[in-house]
Steps between C-alpha positions, in 0.01 A plus 500: 500500500516778759824680575569301817397158374762235433545432129415159355867437425614594850226281647603202286865539598422546869277194515734276300786600729288451811390153394862418424608606848226283650615201295865547593410520869288187475777307327762603755274402791317204350563265791395152396359621168683412180433400141140517381366590845724807516405602148128458569516710816700769321250510214207529739648767727629716215162475327313617810741791540467612137124459464418674828729790413358537149140491623583772751695720257291445184152381609344560157754290310473126433761238594615189316735289711645155453398423857140632492184364342437688176210745496347559157398851608857606421423471128286815512756698700760691293748492791611157621794423727666175393721348766718199560586504872787255455627427150746214525372312804748219441798735487377684810466178700844383385670813636589633153480864390325459159141554619285812499187686606283643220260793532351638177214727403321426174318800355263422214682171441855636493761438770571868559630503858710236668761413758709187533681443829803273514510484880798269540703747292367807679356640176162631387462617142194699395349650188573853616874470540629190318762583238645281229858401571755590229582225247798275558712376209465123539285219361138533614397336825157335520338422835305174506326270745728309736323171430321517165621759248245513216601362162437840338756658732756232419437552127539879524810467717661274241408737216643803680796331665356596838620377836226335709473622860275278718303702755196466725196725500357696207557823688864419564552415132333817372686722745829339394435649155411840647817495712720409203587157637326338201370608160205274423224331697288270286235280658269259322393260774192694605456750780217696657435873508647533850824336384587775255280812538736675743818387319355626170401835653851554638679369190287706260556816703874435494499484120502126441298329228208297640249290305358158434724273291305586185571869559148582618426719801466363850149570627393468864178476701347250261255230609773247415795561730731257318781661297653238266829671418710808555801685360695768687824611339728792437378703200810418296406129511129533423516449121755219521304307762169533316666397174652194666160402637 
């Protein structure tokens, strides 16, 4: 990278924030659009914005997006941007604040760089500046799906005496742990690489523990984009959560 070139982290943060601003403007001026139609338009417009900007700024890198047809050529590229233009489409279309924009860069299969924008909260967290919030003396809080918390999460919560906190998107849940609003995010219902690459990059950089539920590493830019399960938690809860599993 030359002296005047924008860093990967700064690029990720700028684009996640920009897509978030676009989505907020669309939602506030949606006219007759609502529900699924609003979510679909937001997804499409944010995807165009992100992909065009990435192709301009990093023409040699590959892109894996939830909203784009997959290109197998990415598998031979060590640098792959993994994006979710609108994580939490339902929450976005309902006027809630627990949705996000994900921009991550996988380098040799690891989510090294990432930014997660929480536009309705006016926040963007990135892997260059995210810091772990100090611990709070209280029972652990576990963020779970609003509609279908996985049985593994319910089991671990019972074993640890954790309070369940229903929340929308994966990005919102992971950033709640980074921000100190929760302690554990455990998901076992299946996700895709774009659902958690950016959250994992930010959470890892902040000092959180991130892995699969069996303790194995999370690997990205695989031919199979499905990610069956995920654990993001404060380091002081890592051993207890894995033991409970």
